[in-house]
C-alpha positions in Angstrom: 78.2 99.4 92.5 77.6 97.0 95.7 79.0 93.8 96.6 75.6 92.2 97.0 74.6 93.4 93.5 78.0 92.2 92.0 77.6 88.8 93.6 74.2 88.3 92.0 75.4 89.7 88.6 78.5 87.0 89.0 76.2 84.3 89.5 74.4 85.3 86.2 77.3 86.0 84.1 81.0 85.3 85.1 81.9 88.4 82.9 80.9 90.8 85.7 83.2 93.2 87.6 82.8 95.3 90.8 83.3 98.9 90.5 82.2 100.6 93.8 81.4 104.3 94.4 84.4 106.5 94.3 85.4 110.2 94.9 86.8 113.2 92.9 87.7 115.2 96.1 89.9 118.4 96.3 92.1 116.8 99.1 94.7 119.6 98.6 92.1 122.3 99.7 92.8 124.1 103.0 90.3 123.1 105.5 89.3 125.4 108.3 87.6 123.9 111.2 84.3 125.2 112.1 83.5 126.1 115.9 80.3 124.2 116.7 80.4 125.7 120.1 80.4 122.6 122.0 82.1 121.5 125.1 82.6 117.8 124.8 82.6 115.1 121.9 81.2 116.0 118.7 79.4 113.1 116.8 78.3 114.2 113.5 76.4 113.2 110.4 76.7 115.2 107.2 74.3 114.4 104.3 70.8 114.0 103.3 68.3 113.1 106.3 66.1 110.6 105.1 64.4 107.4 106.1 67.4 105.2 105.3 68.7 106.6 108.7 68.1 104.3 111.7 66.1 106.8 113.9 65.6 104.1 116.6 69.3 103.8 116.7 70.0 107.6 116.8 67.6 108.0 119.7 69.2 105.4 121.8 72.7 107.0 121.0 71.3 110.4 122.3 70.2 108.9 125.4 73.7 107.4 126.0 75.6 110.5 125.6 77.6 112.0 128.4 76.5 115.5 129.6 78.6 117.8 127.5 78.7 115.6 124.5 76.5 116.3 121.2 75.2 114.6 118.1 75.0 116.9 115.0 73.1 116.4 111.8 74.0 118.8 109.2 71.8 118.6 106.0 68.5 118.9 104.4 65.6 117.1 106.0 63.2 115.1 103.5 59.5 115.5 104.3 58.9 111.9 105.3 61.3 112.1 108.3 60.4 115.7 109.5 58.6 114.2 112.4 61.2 112.1 113.5 63.8 115.0 113.3 61.4 117.5 115.2 61.4 114.7 118.1 65.1 114.6 118.1 65.2 118.3 118.4 63.8 117.9 122.0 67.0 116.0 123.1 69.4 118.6 124.6 72.2 116.6 123.0 70.9 117.0 119.6 71.6 119.8 117.1 70.7 120.3 113.4 72.1 122.6 110.8 70.3 122.7 107.6 71.7 122.4 104.0 75.1 124.1 103.7 77.2 125.2 100.6 79.1 122.1 99.3 82.4 124.0 99.3 82.0 124.2 103.4 81.2 120.5 104.0 84.9 119.7 104.9 85.2 122.7 107.3 82.1 121.1 109.0 83.3 117.5 109.0 86.6 118.5 110.2 84.9 119.6 113.5 83.4 116.2 114.1 85.4 114.0 116.6 83.4 111.0 115.2 81.5 111.0 111.6 78.8 108.5 111.6 77.0 106.5 109.0 73.8 105.3 110.9 71.9 103.7 108.0 69.4 101.0 108.5 70.6 97.5 107.0 68.1 96.6 104.2 67.8 95.3 100.7 68.0 98.9 99.5 71.2 99.9 101.8 73.0 96.7 100.8 73.8 98.0 97.6 75.0 101.6 99.0 78.6 102.6 99.5 77.9 106.2 100.8 79.8 109.0 99.5 80.0 110.3 103.0 82.4 107.6 104.0 84.9 109.1 101.3 84.3 112.6 102.7 85.0 111.5 106.5 88.1 109.6 105.3 89.3 112.7 103.3 89.2 114.7 106.6 90.9 112.0 108.6 88.3 111.7 111.3 87.0 108.5 113.1 84.0 106.7 111.4 81.4 104.6 113.0 79.0 102.9 110.6 76.5 100.3 110.7 77.2 97.0 108.9 76.8 97.8 105.5 78.0 95.2 103.3 80.4 97.6 101.3 81.8 98.9 104.4 82.6 95.6 106.0 85.5 95.6 103.6 87.0 98.4 105.6 86.2 96.9 109.1 90.0 96.9 109.9 90.2 100.7 109.3 87.0 101.9 110.5 84.4 101.0 113.1 81.6 98.7 111.8 79.0 97.9 114.4 76.8 94.9 114.0 74.4 95.8 116.6 72.8 99.1 118.2 74.7 98.4 121.4 77.9 98.2 119.4 77.5 101.0 117.6 76.7 103.1 120.7 79.6 101.8 122.6 81.9 102.7 119.7 80.5 106.3 120.1 80.6 106.9 123.7 83.6 104.7 125.0 87.1 105.3 123.9 88.3 101.8 124.9 85.8 100.3 122.1 86.9 102.2 119.4 89.6 101.6 116.7 92.5 104.0 116.7 92.7 105.9 113.3 95.4 104.6 110.9 95.8 107.5 108.8 98.3 105.5 106.5 95.5 103.2 105.6 93.3 106.2 105.1 95.7 107.6 102.6 95.7 104.2 100.8 92.0 104.4 100.6 91.9 108.1 99.3 94.6 107.1 96.4 92.9 103.7 95.4 89.1 105.3 95.4 89.5 108.0 93.0 87.2 108.2 89.9 90.4 108.1 87.8 91.2 104.9 89.4 87.8 103.2 88.8 87.7 104.7 85.2 91.2 103.1 84.4 89.9 99.6 85.8 86.8 99.9 83.5 88.9 100.9 80.5 91.6 97.9 81.2 88.5 95.7 81.3 87.0 96.9 78.0 90.6 97.0 76.2 90.9 93.2 77.2 87.6 92.2 76.1 88.1 94.2 72.7 91.6 92.5 72.3 90.4 89.2 73.1 87.3 89.3 70.6 
């Protein structure tokens, strides 16, 4: 499920294949943009707020935002990061919306100017391809992420930052950010469905059965 784990498995057994996360999103659903009542740019994160988020990076980002720009966290907060989130709430640029209905997530994501994936890069997240990547892609919004190994595969399409400073610059400076390539977004959507993933797995199993 992650390229780092795949490389390890491949070193042990050559009959290993990489099957990353996928999506089963209803991309034909009509999206109604939620008005978050912010005057400037909206940078957003949608998902569980937990300890894989780089809160040091988030604080630096908040302190770099222009006067009317806001950072929204949308999702439930786990107990072990409540203190960090309460500290973020003291910043006038920060807004938090608790858990919402899954049927509403695209309406909120569509209101973001930039969708962020601000995860720490460590041994745990090295094996993660976040589902929110596909949710952001499905909503056709600009994406800024930390350098998760599996997202480096998409560095020509989304903004993958290798440092906190680079992440912040991509969020606040329009001259530092990649222009969206919606044609490439469409390709990713089509090639990353769970049907495509399951067809790949089935083809490998069938080949093995025939050869044995």
